[in-house]
N, C-alpha and C positions, 0 to 999 in steps of 0.2 A: 329800747323802743317801747317795750310793754310798760316799764315803769313810768314813762312819760305819759302814756295813755291813761294809766292809774292816776297820776297826779292831775291830769286834766279833768278826769271824771270827777275826782274829789273837789277840785276847784269849782267846777260847774255845780255841783251839789251844794256846797257852802254858799255860793252866790245866790242860788234860788233861795235858800232859806233866809239869807240876809234881806233879800228883796221882799220876801213875805213880812219880815219884821218891820221894814220901812213902810210898807203899805198898811200895816195894821195900826200904827199910831201917828199922832201929831198932825201938823198942818201940812197939807200936801204941797204948798208953795215954798215951804222952807226945806232945804236940803240939809240933813243933819250930817254934817261932815265929821264931826267928832265921833259919832256913833259908827259911821261908816269906816272911819279910820281904826277904831277900837276893833270892829269886826274883821278888818283887813289884817290887822296886826295879829289877832287871835288866830286868824285863818293862816297867816304866814308861819307862825310859831308852830301851829298844829302840823302844817306841812313839812316844815324843816324836822320837826321830831319824827314825823312819820318817815321821812326819806332817810333821816340818820339811823333810825332803829330797824327799818324794814328793808333797806336798800340790799344789805349783805344777804339776809335770808331769802329776798325775793330773787336776787341774782342766782343764788344757789338752787332754789326751787325751779326756776326757769332753765337753769343750765342742766339740771338733772332730768327734767322733762324733755329738754332738747336732746339730751344724749339717749334717753329712753326712746324718744320718737325715732331717732336715727337708727338705733338698734333694731326697733321693730321694723323700720323700713328696710334694713339690710336683711333681716330675717324673711320679711315678706318677698323681697327681691330674690333671695336664694330659693324660697319655696316656689315662687313663680318659675325660676330657671329649672328647678327639679322637675316641676310639673310639665314644663314645655319639653324637657328631654324625654320624660316618660312618655309623653304624647307622641313625640316624634318616633321613639322606639316602637310604640304600638302601631302607628301608622306604617313605619317601615316592615314590621312584622306582617301586617295585614297585606301590604302590597306584595310582599315576598310570597305569602300564601296565594294570592291571586295569580301572581306570575307562574308558580310552580303547580298550580291546580291542574292545569291541562297535562302538564308533564307527569304528574302523580297519577292522574286517571289513566294515562297511557300505560304507565309502568304497571299500575294494579291490573289493567285489562291484559297486559301481556303476561304477567305473572299468573293471572287466573287461566289464560289459554294454555300456558305451559303446564300447569297444575292439571287441567283438564285432559290435555294430550297424556301426560304421564299416567293418570289415572286410567285412561282408555287402553294405554299400552300394557299397564299391569293387568288390567282386567282380561285383555286378549291373551296375554301370557299365561294367566291363571286358567283361562278357558281352554287354551292349546294343550296345557299340562294335564288338566283334568280329562280332555279328550284322549290324550296319549295314554294316560293311566287306564282309562276305561276300555280303550282298545286292547291294551296289554291284558287286562284282567279277562276281557272277553276272550282273547286268544288262548290264554291259560285255561280258562273254564271250558272252552270248546275242546282243547286238547285233552283235558281231563274227561270231558264228557265222551269224547271219541274213545279214549283208552278205556273208560268204564264200559262203554257199549262193546268195544273189542273183546274185553275180558268176558262180559256177559255172553257175547256172541260165541266165543271160544268155549265157554263153559256149557253153553247150550248145545254146541256142535259136538262137544265131547260127550255130553249126555246122549244126544241123539245117536252119536256113532256107537256108544256103549249099548244102547237099546238095540240099535240095528244089528250090531254084533252078536248080541245074545240071541237075537231072533234068527241071524243067518249063520252064524258060526255054531258049528256042532261041537260036542265035547270032544271028538278026535281032533278036529282042526285046532281047537283050543290047546291041547296037549302039545301038538306038533308045534305051534306057534310059540309056546313056552320054551320048548326045547331050542328053537332057533334063537330065541332071545337070549337064552343063557349062553349058547355057543357064541353069539356075537359079543356078549359082555365079556366073556373069557378072552376072546381075540383082542378086544380093545384093551383089557386090563394088562395082557401080556405084552403089549406094545409099549 
């Protein structure tokens, strides 16, 4: 089909030049059939030679172009299909995100509430442990202070008693008490 259009174009091209040649010379009332015949013969030979020599390369050229265009068309169709698949995948992913957005927010809110409650429970547990430790330390310190006060009170009482005994007990009473003490120690050691 393409070769016929080339042939037709070439024919029109030669006819236009032959008409100019006719218009350029001679009497306009006389038709130069001989000259036209030579031109037609030259044109026919030229066309035959062109068709004979260029038919096969032209067919090959157009066949290769046809194959190349079909290959490019197949590649573009494949690229279009791949792009459509990617677009569909992206649209599905976006739809999935939209659908699960509320669910994800609820899950995150629930997880944050659980974490908050856990942190509060841990803080309360730590506070109770610190309070119990403090109370225990206070009791120990209080007992220690009581014992210390008792020791000090006893020491002062003994000192006061010694002073009072020194003032009230006379040397004779002292000797008598010593003797009684020794007697009691002997009785206890004998048992």
